[in-house]
Structure formats: structure tokens, C-alpha cells
N, CA, C and O atoms as a printed pandas DataFrame, in Angstrom:
     atom_number atom_name residue_name chain_id  residue_number  x_coord  y_coord  z_coord
0              1         N          MET        A               1    0.454   -1.221   -0.119
1              2        CA          MET        A               1    0.284    0.031    0.253
2              3         C          MET        A               1    1.242    1.083   -0.259
3              4         O          MET        A               1    1.252    1.802   -1.258
4              5         N          SER        A               2    1.946    0.938    0.650
5              6        CA          SER        A               2    3.205    2.470    0.577
6              7         C          SER        A               2    3.767    2.781   -0.688
7              8         O          SER        A               2    4.294    3.794   -1.147
8              9         N          THR        A               3    3.559    1.817   -1.068
9             10        CA          THR        A               3    4.513    1.911   -2.642
10            11         C          THR        A               3    3.698    2.369   -3.072
11            12         O          THR        A               3    4.180    3.455   -3.394
12            13         N          ILE        A               4    2.150    2.390   -3.527
13            14        CA          ILE        A               4    1.673    2.799   -4.416
14            15         C          ILE        A               4    1.171    4.602   -4.241
15            16         O          ILE        A               4    0.706    5.330   -5.117
16            17         N          ILE        A               5    1.401    4.853   -3.131
17            18        CA          ILE        A               5    1.059    6.191   -1.734
18            19         C          ILE        A               5    2.804    6.887   -2.641
19            20         O          ILE        A               5    3.037    7.907   -3.291
20            21         N          CYS        A               6    3.408    6.055   -2.343
21            22        CA          CYS        A               6    4.936    6.610   -2.869
22            23         C          CYS        A               6    4.806    7.258   -4.291
23            24         O          CYS        A               6    4.919    8.449   -4.584
24            25         N          THR        A               7    4.477    5.923   -5.303
25            26        CA          THR        A               7    4.524    6.289   -6.440
26            27         C          THR        A               7    3.226    7.536   -7.087
27            28         O          THR        A               7    3.393    8.362   -7.985
28            29         N          LEU        A               8    1.933    7.277   -6.239
29            30        CA          LEU        A               8    1.352    8.514   -6.691
30            31         C          LEU        A               8    1.654   10.222   -6.313
31            32         O          LEU        A               8    1.150   11.245   -6.776
32            33         N          LEU        A               9    2.835    9.976   -5.135
33            34        CA          LEU        A               9    2.937   11.425   -4.992
34            35         C          LEU        A               9    4.403   11.989   -5.263
35            36         O          LEU        A               9    4.716   13.150   -5.002
36            37         N          GLN        A              10    5.729   10.549   -6.108
37            38        CA          GLN        A              10    5.786   11.235   -6.856
38            39         C          GLN        A              10    5.285   11.658   -8.277
39            40         O          GLN        A              10    5.650   12.673   -8.871
40            41         N          ILE        A              11    4.227   10.554   -8.816
41            42        CA          ILE        A              11    3.210   11.540   -9.671
42            43         C          ILE        A              11    3.293   13.057   -9.697
43            44         O          ILE        A              11    3.788   13.894  -10.452
44            45         N          ALA        A              12    2.603   13.066   -8.561
45            46        CA          ALA        A              12    2.226   14.240   -8.434
46            47         C          ALA        A              12    3.275   15.667   -8.296
47            48         O          ALA        A              12    2.988   16.836   -8.556
48            49         N          PHE        A              13    4.246   15.236   -7.918
49            50        CA          PHE        A              13    5.711   16.122   -7.475
50            51         C          PHE        A              13    6.082   16.625   -8.642
51            52         O          PHE        A              13    6.387   17.788   -8.905
52            53         N          TRP        A              14    6.020   15.202   -9.696
53            54        CA          TRP        A              14    6.740   15.418  -11.229
54            55         C          TRP        A              14    6.006   16.174  -12.352
55            56         O          TRP        A              14    6.401   16.847  -13.304
56            57         N          GLY        A              15    4.315   15.676  -11.714
57            58        CA          GLY        A              15    3.056   16.704  -12.614
58            59         C          GLY        A              15    3.164   18.175  -12.716
59            60         O          GLY        A              15    3.178   18.861  -13.738
60            61         N          ILE        A              16    3.283   18.750  -10.760
61            62        CA          ILE        A              16    3.553   19.757  -10.968
62            63         C          ILE        A              16    4.934   20.695  -10.797
63            64         O          ILE        A              16    4.905   21.882  -10.469
64            65         N          ILE        A              17    5.878   20.098  -11.021
65            66        CA          ILE        A              17    6.716   20.589  -12.231
66            67         C          ILE        A              17    6.801   20.860  -13.812
67            68         O          ILE        A              17    7.463   21.665  -14.466
68            69         N          ALA        A              18    5.824   19.822  -14.187
69            70        CA          ALA        A              18    5.821   19.387  -16.000
70            71         C          ALA        A              18    4.700   21.070  -15.753
71            72         O          ALA        A              18    4.880   22.055  -16.469
72            73         N          TRP        A              19    3.847   21.037  -14.854
73            74        CA          TRP        A              19    2.623   21.909  -15.220
74            75         C          TRP        A              19    3.359   23.834  -14.944
75            76         O          TRP        A              19    3.043   24.855  -15.555
76            77         N          VAL        A              20    4.243   23.674  -13.955
77            78        CA          VAL        A              20    5.032   24.770  -13.666
78            79         C          VAL        A              20    5.562   25.150  -15.264
79            80         O          VAL        A              20    5.162   26.139  -15.878
80            81         N          ILE        A              21    6.350   24.348  -15.692
81            82        CA          ILE        A              21    6.926   25.013  -17.261
82            83         C          ILE        A              21    6.087   24.779  -17.791
83            84         O          ILE        A              21    5.227   25.514  -17.305
84            85         N          LEU        A              22    5.618   24.169  -18.591
85            86        CA          LEU        A              22    4.533   24.137  -19.389
86            87         C          LEU        A              22    3.892   25.706  -19.145
87            88         O          LEU        A              22    3.815   26.430  -20.137
88            89         N          SER        A              23    3.488   26.165  -17.978
89            90        CA          SER        A              23    3.045   27.385  -17.930
90            91         C          SER        A              23    3.707   28.638  -18.470
91            92         O          SER        A              23    3.050   29.660  -18.665
92            93         N          TYR        A              24    4.814   28.570  -18.676
93            94        CA          TYR        A              24    5.709   29.982  -18.892
94            95         C          TYR        A              24    5.903   29.370  -20.756
95            96         O          TYR        A              24    6.141   30.137  -21.688
96            97         N          VAL        A              25    5.747   28.040  -20.873
97            98        CA          VAL        A              25    6.575   27.174  -22.014
98            99         C          VAL        A              25    4.632   28.061  -22.826
99           100         O          VAL        A              25    4.936   28.657  -23.860
100          101         N          VAL        A              26    3.691   28.137  -22.660
101          102        CA          VAL        A              26    2.136   28.627  -23.396
102          103         C          VAL        A              26    1.807   30.133  -23.399
103          104         O          VAL        A              26    1.173   30.741  -24.261
104          105         N          ALA        A              27    2.580   30.812  -21.816
105          106        CA          ALA        A              27    2.214   32.079  -21.865
106          107         C          ALA        A              27    3.361   32.717  -22.578
107          108         O          ALA        A              27    3.297   33.853  -23.048
108          109         N          TYR        A              28    4.054   32.209  -22.620
109          110        CA          TYR        A              28    5.176   33.208  -23.623
110          111         C          TYR        A              28    5.581   32.452  -25.278
111          112         O          TYR        A              28    5.865   33.057  -26.311
112          113         N          GLY        A              29    5.479   30.937  -25.056
113          114        CA          GLY        A              29    4.897   30.700  -26.862
114          115         C          GLY        A              29    3.644   31.056  -27.335
115          116         O          GLY        A              29    3.547   30.247  -28.258
116          117         N          ARG        A              30    2.698   31.648  -27.350
117          118        CA          ARG        A              30    1.217   30.963  -28.041
118          119         C          ARG        A              30    1.283   30.757  -28.831
119          120         O          ARG        A              30    1.654   31.142  -29.940
120          121         N          LEU        A              31    0.503   29.323  -27.845
121          122        CA          LEU        A              31    0.668   28.170  -28.892
122          123         C          LEU        A              31   -0.764   28.193  -28.719
123          124         O          LEU        A              31   -1.348   28.417  -27.659
124          125         N          PRO        A              32   -1.394   27.893  -30.075
125          126        CA          PRO        A              32   -2.622   27.732  -30.462
126          127         C          PRO        A              32   -3.688   26.757  -29.157
127          128         O          PRO        A              32   -3.166   26.421  -28.094
128          129         N          SER        A              33   -4.576   26.554  -29.346
129          130        CA          SER        A              33   -5.562   25.864  -28.561
130          131         C          SER        A              33   -5.327   24.339  -28.713
131          132         O          SER        A              33   -5.085   23.639  -27.730
132          133         N          GLY        A              34   -5.405   23.829  -30.004
133          134        CA          GLY        A              34   -5.041   22.596  -30.334
134          135         C          GLY        A              34   -4.103   22.041  -30.409
135          136         O          GLY        A              34   -4.130   20.812  -30.463
136          137         N          HIS        A              35   -2.681   22.887  -30.447
137          138        CA          HIS        A              35   -1.095   22.363  -30.450
138          139         C          HIS        A              35   -1.585   21.527  -29.150
139          140         O          HIS        A              35   -2.531   21.665  -28.375
140          141         N          PRO        A              36   -0.082   20.218  -29.301
141          142        CA          PRO        A              36   -0.344   18.822  -28.242
142          143         C          PRO        A              36    0.044   19.367  -26.849
143          144         O          PRO        A              36   -0.479   18.903  -25.836
144          145         N          VAL        A              37    1.137   20.542  -26.795
145          146        CA          VAL        A              37    1.843   20.862  -25.604
146          147         C          VAL        A              37    0.389   21.559  -24.808
147          148         O          VAL        A              37   -0.185   21.158  -23.796
148          149         N          ARG        A              38    0.173   22.358  -25.409
149          150        CA          ARG        A              38   -1.092   23.432  -24.901
150          151         C          ARG        A              38   -2.329   22.336  -24.297
151          152         O          ARG        A              38   -3.166   22.720  -23.480
152          153         N          ARG        A              39   -2.288   20.877  -24.858
153          154        CA          ARG        A              39   -3.169   19.768  -24.285
154          155         C          ARG        A              39   -3.146   19.617  -23.360
155          156         O          ARG        A              39   -4.065   19.628  -22.541
156          157         N          ILE        A              40   -1.699   19.367  -23.200
157          158        CA          ILE        A              40   -1.633   18.620  -22.397
158          159         C          ILE        A              40   -1.134   19.846  -21.111
159          160         O          ILE        A              40   -0.978   19.329  -20.005
160          161         N          TYR        A              41   -0.936   21.052  -21.164
161          162        CA          TYR        A              41   -0.704   22.073  -19.988
162          163         C          TYR        A              41   -2.554   21.634  -19.572
163          164         O          TYR        A              41   -2.683   21.260  -18.406
164          165         N          ASP        A              42   -3.484   21.654  -20.162
165          166        CA          ASP        A              42   -5.056   21.830  -19.914
166          167         C          ASP        A              42   -5.036   21.302  -19.250
167          168         O          ASP        A              42   -5.350   21.748  -18.146
168          169         N          ALA        A              43   -4.657   19.959  -19.396
169          170        CA          ALA        A              43   -4.755   18.562  -18.530
170          171         C          ALA        A              43   -4.542   18.434  -17.446
171          172         O          ALA        A              43   -5.274   17.872  -16.631
172          173         N          LEU        A              44   -3.065   19.141  -17.165
173          174        CA          LEU        A              44   -2.648   19.343  -15.682
174          175         C          LEU        A              44   -2.925   20.419  -15.307
175          176         O          LEU        A              44   -2.190   20.560  -14.329
176          177         N          GLU        A              45   -3.371   21.109  -15.391
177          178        CA          GLU        A              45   -4.051   22.262  -14.917
178          179         C          GLU        A              45   -5.589   21.709  -14.615
179          180         O          GLU        A              45   -5.885   22.289  -13.570
180          181         N          LYS        A              46   -6.380   21.128  -14.887
181          182        CA          LYS        A              46   -7.275   20.728  -14.486
182          183         C          LYS        A              46   -7.344   19.685  -12.913
183          184         O          LYS        A              46   -7.899   19.766  -11.817
184          185         N          VAL        A              47   -6.673   18.992  -13.429
185          186        CA          VAL        A              47   -5.895   18.289  -12.382
186          187         C          VAL        A              47   -4.900   19.079  -11.043
187          188         O          VAL        A              47   -5.090   18.677   -9.895
188          189         N          MET        A              48   -4.004   20.045  -11.265
189          190        CA          MET        A              48   -3.643   20.599  -10.604
190          191         C          MET        A              48   -4.280   22.266   -9.269
191          192         O          MET        A              48   -3.931   22.646   -8.152
192          193         N          GLN        A              49   -5.321   22.733  -10.316
193          194        CA          GLN        A              49   -6.210   23.554   -9.872
194          195         C          GLN        A              49   -6.897   23.678   -8.581
195          196         O          GLN        A              49   -7.110   24.748   -8.011
196          197         N          PRO        A              50   -7.315   22.205   -8.045
197          198        CA          PRO        A              50   -8.750   21.958   -6.896
198          199         C          PRO        A              50   -6.767   21.481   -6.032
199          200         O          PRO        A              50   -6.720   21.469   -4.802
200          201         N          LEU        A              51   -5.883   21.269   -6.564
201          202        CA          LEU        A              51   -4.965   21.176   -4.926
202          203         C          LEU        A              51   -4.030   22.365   -4.483
203          204         O          LEU        A              51   -3.319   22.664   -3.524
204          205         N          LEU        A              52   -4.464   22.947   -5.859
205          206        CA          LEU        A              52   -3.636   24.569   -5.709
206          207         C          LEU        A              52   -4.707   25.691   -4.782
207          208         O          LEU        A              52   -4.226   26.392   -3.892
208          209         N          ARG        A              53   -5.806   25.725   -5.044
209          210        CA          ARG        A              53   -6.727   26.190   -4.708
210          211         C          ARG        A              53   -6.777   26.923   -3.415
211          212         O          ARG        A              53   -6.715   28.118   -3.126
212          213         N          PRO        A              54   -6.947   25.498   -2.522
213          214        CA          PRO        A              54   -6.780   25.761   -1.067
214          215         C          PRO        A              54   -5.629   26.532   -0.740
215          216         O          PRO        A              54   -5.817   27.567   -0.101
216          217         N          ILE        A              55   -4.668   26.268   -1.008
217          218        CA          ILE        A              55   -3.057   26.931   -0.676
218          219         C          ILE        A              55   -3.520   28.636   -0.967
219          220         O          ILE        A              55   -3.765   29.350    0.005
220          221         N          ARG        A              56   -3.594   29.111   -2.187
221          222        CA          ARG        A              56   -4.019   30.295   -2.189
222          223         C          ARG        A              56   -4.892   30.639   -2.009
223          224         O          ARG        A              56   -5.010   31.792   -2.425
224          225         N          ALA        A              57   -5.909   30.183   -1.458
225          226        CA          ALA        A              57   -6.817   31.025   -0.345
226          227         C          ALA        A              57   -6.101   31.458    0.945
227          228         O          ALA        A              57   -6.343   32.409    1.687
228          229         N          LEU        A              58   -5.123   30.473    1.016
229          230        CA          LEU        A              58   -4.459   31.077    2.508
230          231         C          LEU        A              58   -3.078   31.820    2.227
231          232         O          LEU        A              58   -2.651   32.280    3.286
232          233         N          ILE        A              59   -2.184   32.107    1.078
233          234        CA          ILE        A              59   -1.417   32.608    1.182
234          235         C          ILE        A              59   -1.243   33.427   -0.362
235          236         O          ILE        A              59   -0.953   32.845   -1.407
236          237         N          PRO        A              60   -1.473   34.777   -0.241
237          238        CA          PRO        A              60   -1.278   35.107   -1.938
238          239         C          PRO        A              60   -0.602   35.574   -2.237
239          240         O          PRO        A              60    0.004   36.119   -1.315
240          241         N          SER        A              61   -0.069   35.831   -3.522
241          242        CA          SER        A              61    0.474   35.902   -4.388
242          243         C          SER        A              61    1.469   36.941   -3.683
243          244         O          SER        A              61    1.139   37.769   -2.834
244          245         N          VAL        A              62    2.318   36.804   -4.027
245          246        CA          VAL        A              62    3.551   37.766   -3.263
246          247         C          VAL        A              62    3.904   39.038   -4.657
247          248         O          VAL        A              62    4.150   38.447   -5.708
248          249         N          ARG        A              63    3.931   39.817   -4.724
249          250        CA          ARG        A              63    4.066   41.446   -5.345
250          251         C          ARG        A              63    5.140   42.113   -5.079
251          252         O          ARG        A              63    5.531   42.819   -4.150
252          253         N          MET        A              64    5.685   41.627   -6.428
253          254        CA          MET        A              64    7.401   42.415   -7.117
254          255         C          MET        A              64    7.294   42.793   -7.763
255          256         O          MET        A              64    7.457   42.236   -8.849
256          257         N          GLY        A              65    6.863   44.285   -7.635
257          258        CA          GLY        A              65    6.335   45.391   -8.626
258          259         C          GLY        A              65    5.344   45.512   -9.603
259          260         O          GLY        A              65    4.397   46.287   -9.468
260          261         N          SER        A              66    5.480   44.896  -10.442
261          262        CA          SER        A              66    4.163   44.737  -11.401
262          263         C          SER        A              66    4.179   43.266  -11.933
263          264         O          SER        A              66    3.664   42.952  -13.006
264          265         N          VAL        A              67    4.657   42.604  -11.299
265          266        CA          VAL        A              67    4.459   41.048  -11.629
266          267         C          VAL        A              67    3.954   40.619   -9.763
267          268         O          VAL        A              67    4.282   41.149   -8.701
268          269         N          ALA        A              68    3.006   39.391  -10.098
269          270        CA          ALA        A              68    2.823   38.559   -8.539
270          271         C          ALA        A              68    3.080   36.970   -8.682
271          272         O          ALA        A              68    2.580   36.104   -9.399
272          273         N          LEU        A              69    4.080   36.967   -7.687
273          274        CA          LEU        A              69    4.692   35.174   -7.885
274          275         C          LEU        A              69    3.878   34.512   -7.087
275          276         O          LEU        A              69    3.529   34.980   -6.004
276          277         N          ASP        A              70    3.472   33.316   -7.542
277          278        CA          ASP        A              70    2.425   32.773   -6.645
278          279         C          ASP        A              70    3.342   31.489   -5.945
279          280         O          ASP        A              70    3.517   30.503   -6.661
280          281         N          LEU        A              71    3.812   31.488   -4.833
281          282        CA          LEU        A              71    3.858   31.058   -4.069
282          283         C          LEU        A              71    2.349   29.351   -4.163
283          284         O          LEU        A              71    2.696   28.663   -3.203
284          285         N          SER        A              72    2.137   29.227   -4.278
285          286        CA          SER        A              72    1.146   28.213   -4.485
286          287         C          SER        A              72    1.754   26.583   -4.781
287          288         O          SER        A              72    1.523   25.523   -4.199
288          289         N          PRO        A              73    2.357   26.817   -5.594
289          290        CA          PRO        A              73    3.134   25.223   -6.332
290          291         C          PRO        A              73    4.612   25.298   -5.786
291          292         O          PRO        A              73    5.325   24.328   -6.043
292          293         N          ILE        A              74    5.020   26.086   -5.239
293          294        CA          ILE        A              74    6.433   25.695   -4.046
294          295         C          ILE        A              74    5.981   25.129   -2.686
295          296         O          ILE        A              74    6.572   24.316   -1.975
296          297         N          ILE        A              75    4.953   25.662   -2.510
297          298        CA          ILE        A              75    4.514   25.015   -0.847
298          299         C          ILE        A              75    3.297   23.649   -1.015
299          300         O          ILE        A              75    2.742   23.034   -0.104
300          301         N          LEU        A              76    3.134   23.457   -2.636
301          302        CA          LEU        A              76    2.696   22.018   -2.706
302          303         C          LEU        A              76    3.528   20.840   -2.388
303          304         O          LEU        A              76    3.324   19.820   -1.730
304          305         N          ILE        A              77    4.892   21.463   -3.305
305          306        CA          ILE        A              77    6.041   20.709   -3.661
306          307         C          ILE        A              77    6.168   20.655   -2.377
307          308         O          ILE        A              77    5.855   19.535   -1.972
308          309         N          LEU        A              78    6.574   21.550   -1.328
309          310        CA          LEU        A              78    7.778   21.235   -0.215
310          311         C          LEU        A              78    6.676   20.571    0.648
311          312         O          LEU        A              78    7.177   19.724    1.388
312          313         N          GLY        A              79    4.457   20.760    0.879
313          314        CA          GLY        A              79    4.828   19.700    1.342
314          315         C          GLY        A              79    4.756   18.085    0.801
315          316         O          GLY        A              79    5.361   17.224    1.440
316          317         N          ILE        A              80    4.201   17.832   -0.068
317          318        CA          ILE        A              80    4.409   16.489   -0.974
318          319         C          ILE        A              80    6.179   15.875   -0.431
319          320         O          ILE        A              80    6.502   14.695   -0.296
320          321         N          SER        A              81    6.821   16.756   -0.271
321          322        CA          SER        A              81    8.022   15.840   -0.110
322          323         C          SER        A              81    8.023   15.611    1.218
323          324         O          SER        A              81    8.084   14.457    1.643
324          325         N          ILE        A              82    7.958   16.660    2.023
325          326        CA          ILE        A              82    7.274   16.307    3.449
326          327         C          ILE        A              82    6.739   15.137    3.709
327          328         O          ILE        A              82    7.160   14.267    4.471
328          329         N          LEU        A              83    5.764   15.143    3.029
329          330        CA          LEU        A              83    5.288   13.578    3.067
330          331         C          LEU        A              83    6.014   12.373    2.853
331          332         O          LEU        A              83    6.449   11.586    3.693
332          333         N          ARG        A              84    6.098   12.333    1.382
333          334        CA          ARG        A              84    6.651   11.739    1.019
334          335         C          ARG        A              84    8.118   11.633    1.882
335          336         O          ARG        A              84    8.804   10.642    1.631
336          337         N          GLY        A              85    8.498   12.353    2.625
337          338        CA          GLY        A              85    9.341   11.701    3.388
338          339         C          GLY        A              85    9.043   10.521    4.775
339          340         O          GLY        A              85    9.640    9.543    5.226
340          341         N          ILE        A              86    7.737   11.290    5.111
341          342        CA          ILE        A              86    7.398   10.398    6.371
342          343         C          ILE        A              86    6.914    8.972    6.303
343          344         O          ILE        A              86    6.756    7.999    7.041
344          345         N          VAL        A              87    6.702    9.469    4.587
345          346        CA          VAL        A              87    5.430    7.489    4.459
346          347         C          VAL        A              87    6.261    7.060    3.591
347          348         O          VAL        A              87    6.280    5.838    3.739
348          349         N          CYS        A              88    7.212    7.458    2.477
349          350        CA          CYS        A              88    7.841    6.310    2.093
350          351         C          CYS        A              88    9.510    6.063    3.104
351          352         O          CYS        A              88   10.219    5.079    2.896
């Protein structure tokens, strides 16, 4: 049972990393909606938003001039890493 949980936590960890990287590619690459990279990003977005929404409600984005830095993916990665350390 713990190997299944560890595998799911590992998939979630790498899914967040992929989502963050693809968010930059989509934002600055101006990809059309039918592009395969955009479809992967949209699928990851649907999975990540329910996980990130409660964290965003507690911790707002950090304003740095005209740019806002969203810390919720970093906090989620940290939480997953701590949970993996305990469970795995």
C-alpha cells in the first residue's frame, strides 16, 4: 500500500514541475489551443487547480513591482516532499 502512495506522490511531484514549466511555455510561446503542448498543459491545469486553490486561499501571491509571484506550487511541492519523507 505504501508503494502505491509513494508512486502517486512522485507522480504528483513531477506533475507540478511539468505544469510550472509548461505554464511558461504556453504563456510566452503563444501556442494555439489545438497544439499538443497546450492540450497537455490544459489537462495538468485541471488536475492541479483543485490542489492549489486551498493554498492560494491561505497564502496570496507575492507582489514584486508589477509582477505577482504565485508561491502555491512551491508550497505544494514542499508539502509533498515532506509527506514522501514520512510515508516512503
